[in-house]
Backbone as a printed PyTorch tensor [residue, N CA C, xyz], in Angstrom:
tensor([[[208.3870, 152.3260,   2.0490],
         [208.3000, 151.3400,   3.1060],
         [208.7140, 151.9930,   4.4290]],

        [[207.9430, 151.7550,   5.4350],
         [208.1880, 152.3460,   6.7490],
         [209.2280, 151.5200,   7.5030]],

        [[210.2010, 152.1970,   8.0860],
         [211.2450, 151.5120,   8.8400],
         [210.7700, 151.2390,  10.2630]],

        [[211.2210, 150.1230,  10.7870],
         [210.9370, 149.8130,  12.1790],
         [211.7760, 150.7260,  13.0690]],

        [[211.2140, 151.1740,  14.1600],
         [212.0320, 151.9930,  15.0640],
         [213.1230, 151.1320,  15.6940]],

        [[214.2790, 151.7370,  15.8220],
         [215.3920, 151.0060,  16.4370],
         [215.1570, 150.8590,  17.9270]],

        [[215.4970, 149.6910,  18.4030],
         [215.4230, 149.4930,  19.8460],
         [216.6690, 150.0820,  20.4620]],

        [[216.5110, 150.7480,  21.5870],
         [217.6680, 151.2910,  22.2740],
         [218.4120, 150.1380,  22.9360]],

        [[219.7450, 150.1350,  22.8030],
         [220.4900, 149.0840,  23.4950],
         [220.3750, 149.2730,  24.9940]],

        [[220.4410, 148.1760,  25.7440],
         [220.3450, 148.3100,  27.1940],
         [221.4860, 149.1670,  27.7370]],

        [[221.1790, 149.9380,  28.7330],
         [222.1810, 150.8050,  29.3400],
         [223.1530, 149.9600,  30.1540]],

        [[224.4440, 150.1090,  29.8640],
         [225.4310, 149.3210,  30.5810],
         [226.3590, 150.1810,  31.4260]],

        [[226.2780, 151.4800,  31.2820],
         [227.0920, 152.3930,  32.0840],
         [226.1760, 153.2140,  32.9700]],

        [[226.6470, 153.4610,  34.1510],
         [225.8760, 154.2500,  35.0830],
         [226.6730, 155.5060,  35.4090]],

        [[225.9780, 156.5830,  35.6500],
         [226.6760, 157.8210,  35.9610],
         [227.3180, 157.7150,  37.3390]],

        [[228.3680, 158.4930,  37.5150],
         [229.0430, 158.4880,  38.8080],
         [228.0980, 158.9650,  39.9030]],

        [[227.2370, 159.9240,  39.5700],
         [226.2600, 160.4030,  40.5490],
         [225.3200, 159.3000,  41.0030]],

        [[224.8580, 158.4720,  40.0560],
         [223.9720, 157.3440,  40.3990],
         [224.7070, 156.3510,  41.2990]],

        [[225.9630, 156.0400,  40.9430],
         [226.7340, 155.0870,  41.7400],
         [227.0090, 155.6450,  43.1310]],

        [[227.2990, 156.9350,  43.2250],
         [227.5270, 157.5420,  44.5380],
         [226.2580, 157.5160,  45.3910]],

        [[225.0930, 157.6470,  44.7510],
         [223.8280, 157.5290,  45.4790],
         [223.6670, 156.1120,  46.0360]],

        [[224.0170, 155.1090,  45.2470],
         [223.9370, 153.7190,  45.7230],
         [224.9340, 153.4720,  46.8530]],

        [[226.1250, 154.0620,  46.7380],
         [227.1190, 153.9290,  47.8030],
         [226.5510, 154.4980,  49.1020]],

        [[225.9370, 155.6570,  49.0110],
         [225.3360, 156.2630,  50.2020],
         [224.2570, 155.3540,  50.7940]],

        [[223.4140, 154.8080,  49.9290],
         [222.3260, 153.9330,  50.4090],
         [222.8670, 152.6800,  51.0880]],

        [[223.9740, 152.1290,  50.5560],
         [224.5290, 150.8940,  51.1300],
         [225.2770, 151.1390,  52.4320]],

        [[225.7980, 152.3490,  52.6070],
         [226.6890, 152.5980,  53.7490],
         [226.1410, 153.5800,  54.7780]],

        [[224.9430, 154.0640,  54.5930],
         [224.4070, 155.1460,  55.4240],
         [224.4030, 154.8250,  56.9210]],

        [[224.1150, 153.6220,  57.3060],
         [224.0300, 153.2770,  58.7360],
         [225.2910, 152.6070,  59.2710]],

        [[226.3220, 152.4850,  58.4440],
         [227.5350, 151.7560,  58.8400],
         [228.4630, 152.6330,  59.6680]],

        [[229.1090, 152.0170,  60.6620],
         [230.0280, 152.7280,  61.5380],
         [231.4800, 152.6640,  61.0540]],

        [[231.8440, 151.5940,  60.3350],
         [233.2270, 151.4320,  59.8790],
         [233.2460, 150.7230,  58.5220]],

        [[234.4520, 150.5000,  57.9970],
         [234.5900, 149.8850,  56.6700],
         [233.9780, 148.4860,  56.5970]],

        [[234.1290, 147.7240,  57.6730],
         [233.5790, 146.3650,  57.6780],
         [232.0520, 146.3890,  57.5730]],

        [[231.4270, 147.2750,  58.3010],
         [229.9660, 147.3960,  58.2310],
         [229.5250, 147.9450,  56.8770]],

        [[230.3170, 148.8440,  56.2950],
         [230.0010, 149.3570,  54.9630],
         [230.0550, 148.2290,  53.9300]],

        [[231.0750, 147.3870,  54.0310],
         [231.1930, 146.2630,  53.0960],
         [230.0120, 145.3090,  53.2620]],

        [[229.5890, 145.0770,  54.4880],
         [228.4350, 144.2070,  54.6920],
         [227.1570, 144.8550,  54.1610]],

        [[227.0960, 146.1810,  54.1920],
         [225.9760, 146.8850,  53.5750],
         [225.9360, 146.6200,  52.0700]],

        [[227.1000, 146.6160,  51.4410],
         [227.1620, 146.2860,  50.0150],
         [226.7940, 144.8320,  49.7670]],

        [[227.2750, 143.9510,  50.6290],
         [226.9530, 142.5350,  50.4820],
         [225.4340, 142.3410,  50.4640]],

        [[224.7750, 142.9500,  51.4240],
         [223.3170, 142.8370,  51.5220],
         [222.6370, 143.4400,  50.3020]],

        [[223.0870, 144.6310,  49.8810],
         [222.4750, 145.3030,  48.7320],
         [222.6550, 144.4900,  47.4540]],

        [[223.8380, 143.9360,  47.2520],
         [224.0930, 143.1330,  46.0430],
         [223.2480, 141.8700,  46.0760]],

        [[223.2390, 141.2030,  47.2130],
         [222.4660, 139.9630,  47.3440],
         [220.9770, 140.2020,  47.0900]],

        [[220.4590, 141.3360,  47.5580],
         [219.0340, 141.6270,  47.4130],
         [218.6440, 142.1830,  46.0480]],

        [[219.5730, 142.8470,  45.3490],
         [219.2080, 143.5700,  44.1360],
         [219.7090, 142.9780,  42.8230]],

        [[220.7750, 142.2030,  42.8610],
         [221.3020, 141.6230,  41.6180],
         [220.5520, 140.3310,  41.3220]],

        [[220.1350, 140.1820,  40.0800],
         [219.3920, 138.9830,  39.6740],
         [220.3690, 137.8600,  39.3690]],

        [[220.4560, 136.9050,  40.2700],
         [221.2680, 135.7030,  40.0950],
         [220.3510, 134.5640,  39.7000]],

        [[220.7910, 133.5750,  38.9710],
         [222.1100, 133.4350,  38.3400],
         [222.1810, 134.2110,  37.0310]],

        [[223.4320, 134.4740,  36.6010],
         [223.6650, 135.0470,  35.2830],
         [224.9640, 134.4720,  34.7290]],

        [[225.0650, 134.4740,  33.4170],
         [226.2600, 133.9380,  32.7600],
         [227.2940, 135.0330,  32.5890]],

        [[228.5720, 134.6270,  32.6560],
         [229.6900, 135.5430,  32.4560],
         [230.8560, 134.7390,  31.8920]],

        [[231.8750, 135.4340,  31.4500],
         [233.1020, 134.7830,  30.9950],
         [234.1970, 135.1980,  31.9570]],

        [[234.8440, 134.1980,  32.5480],
         [235.8790, 134.4320,  33.5440],
         [237.0970, 133.6160,  33.1500]],

        [[238.2040, 134.2800,  32.9400],
         [239.4490, 133.6200,  32.5060],
         [239.2210, 132.7900,  31.2460]],

        [[238.4230, 133.3070,  30.3400],
         [238.1700, 132.6400,  29.0680],
         [237.1830, 131.4910,  29.1320]],

        [[236.6110, 131.2410,  30.2800],
         [235.6650, 130.1390,  30.4400],
         [234.2830, 130.6820,  30.7730]],

        [[233.2600, 130.0840,  30.1690],
         [231.8950, 130.4900,  30.4700],
         [231.5000, 129.9280,  31.8270]],

        [[230.9810, 130.8130,  32.6720],
         [230.5600, 130.4180,  34.0130],
         [229.1470, 130.9210,  34.2640]],

        [[228.5040, 130.2980,  35.2280],
         [227.2320, 130.7800,  35.7390],
         [227.5070, 131.3160,  37.1320]],

        [[227.2260, 132.5920,  37.3200],
         [227.4140, 133.2230,  38.6280],
         [226.1360, 132.9590,  39.4180]],

        [[226.2790, 132.1560,  40.4610],
         [225.1130, 131.7350,  41.2240],
         [224.7740, 132.6520,  42.3780]],

        [[225.7320, 133.4340,  42.8250],
         [225.4940, 134.3210,  43.9510],
         [226.8070, 134.8640,  44.4720]],

        [[226.7730, 135.3570,  45.6970],
         [227.9730, 135.9030,  46.3260],
         [228.1300, 135.3170,  47.7220]],

        [[229.3450, 135.4330,  48.2350],
         [229.6260, 135.0710,  49.6240],
         [230.8310, 135.8670,  50.0810]],

        [[231.1450, 135.7840,  51.3500],
         [232.3120, 136.4590,  51.8850],
         [233.4670, 135.4750,  51.8440]],

        [[234.5740, 135.8940,  51.2030],
         [235.7420, 135.0270,  51.0520],
         [236.6030, 135.0040,  52.3030]],

        [[237.7000, 134.2590,  52.2200],
         [238.5860, 134.0800,  53.3640],
         [239.2310, 135.3830,  53.8320]],

        [[239.4520, 136.3130,  52.9310],
         [240.0680, 137.5860,  53.3050],
         [239.0120, 138.6740,  53.5020]],

        [[237.8090, 138.2580,  53.8530],
         [236.6880, 139.1700,  54.1100],
         [236.3370, 140.0480,  52.9240]],

        [[236.5760, 139.5440,  51.7100],
         [236.1650, 140.2680,  50.5090],
         [234.9170, 139.5870,  49.9370]],

        [[234.1380, 140.3540,  49.1950],
         [232.9540, 139.7680,  48.5560],
         [233.4120, 139.0340,  47.3010]],

        [[233.0210, 137.7680,  47.1990],
         [233.4050, 136.9500,  46.0420],
         [232.1570, 136.4180,  45.3490]],

        [[232.3030, 136.1850,  44.0530],
         [231.2270, 135.5980,  43.2610],
         [231.3640, 134.0860,  43.2980]],

        [[230.2610, 133.3900,  43.4910],
         [230.2380, 131.9320,  43.4620],
         [229.8940, 131.5300,  42.0340]],

        [[230.8470, 130.8590,  41.3760],
         [230.7060, 130.5320,  39.9570],
         [230.7640, 129.0250,  39.7330]],

        [[230.0480, 128.5780,  38.7100],
         [230.1170, 127.1860,  38.2680],
         [230.4540, 127.2200,  36.7860]],

        [[231.5460, 126.5340,  36.4070],
         [231.9180, 126.4740,  35.0000],
         [230.8700, 125.6910,  34.2330]],

        [[230.4910, 126.2120,  33.0740],
         [229.4260, 125.5930,  32.2880],
         [229.8460, 124.2010,  31.8070]],

        [[231.0690, 124.0520,  31.3240],
         [231.5000, 122.7580,  30.7610],
         [231.8170, 121.7080,  31.8280]],

        [[232.6450, 122.0790,  32.7860],
         [233.1210, 121.0860,  33.7560],
         [232.2410, 120.9750,  34.9950]],

        [[231.3400, 121.9370,  35.1940],
         [230.4720, 122.0130,  36.3760],
         [231.2810, 122.2130,  37.6600]],

        [[232.5530, 122.6010,  37.5160],
         [233.4070, 122.8680,  38.6650],
         [232.9710, 124.1660,  39.3410]],

        [[232.8860, 124.1280,  40.6550],
         [232.4690, 125.2950,  41.4350],
         [233.7010, 125.9810,  41.9940]],

        [[233.7410, 127.3010,  41.8930],
         [234.8260, 128.0620,  42.4970],
         [234.3490, 129.4750,  42.7790]],

        [[235.1850, 130.2240,  43.4800],
         [234.8580, 131.6180,  43.7670],
         [235.8790, 132.5160,  43.0780]],

        [[235.4540, 133.7410,  42.8080],
         [236.3270, 134.7350,  42.1900],
         [236.0070, 136.0850,  42.8240]],

        [[237.0240, 136.9030,  43.0410],
         [236.7470, 138.2350,  43.6020],
         [235.7390, 138.9840,  42.7290]],

        [[234.7790, 139.5960,  43.3710],
         [233.7470, 140.3180,  42.6380],
         [234.3520, 141.4500,  41.8100]],

        [[235.4500, 142.0110,  42.2810],
         [236.1160, 143.0860,  41.5410],
         [236.6070, 142.6320,  40.1750]],

        [[237.0300, 141.3810,  40.0640],
         [237.5750, 140.8750,  38.8100],
         [236.5560, 140.2320,  37.8950]],

        [[235.3030, 140.2440,  38.2910],
         [234.2730, 139.5890,  37.4940],
         [233.7730, 140.5290,  36.3990]],

        [[234.0450, 140.1990,  35.1300],
         [233.5090, 141.0440,  34.0570],
         [232.0020, 140.8110,  33.9180]],

        [[231.2650, 141.8930,  33.8300],
         [229.8120, 141.7700,  33.6840],
         [229.4650, 141.4560,  32.2370]],

        [[228.4630, 140.6140,  32.0240],
         [228.0390, 140.3070,  30.6540],
         [227.3120, 141.4930,  30.0400]],

        [[227.1560, 141.4360,  28.7420],
         [226.3680, 142.4580,  28.0330],
         [225.1540, 141.7800,  27.4490]],

        [[223.9740, 142.1780,  27.7900],
         [223.6470, 143.1880,  28.7820],
         [223.8770, 142.6580,  30.1960]],

        [[224.1420, 143.5610,  31.1220],
         [224.3720, 143.1310,  32.5000],
         [223.0750, 142.6680,  33.1470]],

        [[223.1920, 141.8480,  34.1990],
         [221.9710, 141.4080,  34.8880],
         [221.2990, 142.5650,  35.6010]],

        [[220.0310, 142.3940,  35.8810],
         [219.2900, 143.4080,  36.6320],
         [219.9810, 143.6340,  37.9750]],

        [[220.1600, 144.8910,  38.3260],
         [220.7790, 145.2300,  39.6060],
         [222.2940, 145.3190,  39.5710]],

        [[222.9100, 145.1430,  38.4000],
         [224.3720, 145.1420,  38.3050],
         [224.9940, 146.4690,  38.7140]],

        [[224.1970, 147.5330,  38.7350],
         [224.7420, 148.8210,  39.1570],
         [225.2390, 148.7750,  40.6010]],

        [[224.7030, 147.8530,  41.3980],
         [225.1910, 147.6950,  42.7730],
         [226.6120, 147.1520,  42.7870]],

        [[226.9400, 146.2640,  41.8540],
         [228.3120, 145.7450,  41.7450],
         [229.2450, 146.8860,  41.3460]],

        [[228.8120, 147.7000,  40.3870],
         [229.6280, 148.8340,  39.9550],
         [229.8020, 149.8460,  41.0820]],

        [[228.7740, 150.0650,  41.8840],
         [228.8830, 150.9800,  43.0230],
         [229.8840, 150.4310,  44.0420]],

        [[229.8640, 149.1300,  44.2640],
         [230.8180, 148.4930,  45.1780],
         [232.2480, 148.6820,  44.6690]],

        [[232.4370, 148.4990,  43.3760],
         [233.7650, 148.6900,  42.7860],
         [234.2390, 150.1300,  42.9610]],

        [[233.3500, 151.0860,  42.7440],
         [233.7090, 152.4950,  42.9060],
         [234.0450, 152.7910,  44.3690]],

        [[233.2530, 152.2640,  45.2800],
         [233.4980, 152.4680,  46.7070],
         [234.8670, 151.9510,  47.0880]],

        [[235.2270, 150.7700,  46.6130],
         [236.5540, 150.2130,  46.9220],
         [237.6770, 151.0520,  46.3100]],

        [[237.4590, 151.5110,  45.0830],
         [238.4890, 152.3110,  44.4060],
         [238.7230, 153.6370,  45.1200]],

        [[237.6700, 154.1750,  45.7200],
         [237.7830, 155.4650,  46.3970],
         [238.1390, 155.3350,  47.8820]],

        [[238.1590, 154.1130,  48.3890],
         [238.4800, 153.9030,  49.8270],
         [239.9530, 154.0250,  50.0930]]])
């Protein structure tokens, strides 16, 4: 009996070189940190496929998009699946689902940029 070929699992890790390339693309025309962050905001908004489901603080949420929070950080706009309560969470603390949504490498590039800043 012939075996079915195994499907490759979706790639969930990106190389540091790939993430650094995305960082360059998001920040190439920026003059300062604020403009670089807005470059990431635009790149994430344009490239990440919203909405997607995630688990945040043990609760299932639907991530509907992003916005700039009160402290000028990029935050995820989430709606809890059960209560339909809307809230925001720092994008840095948002665990990505498996498999991640299309374009999630931009979120990872943003995280790397912040860690190296």
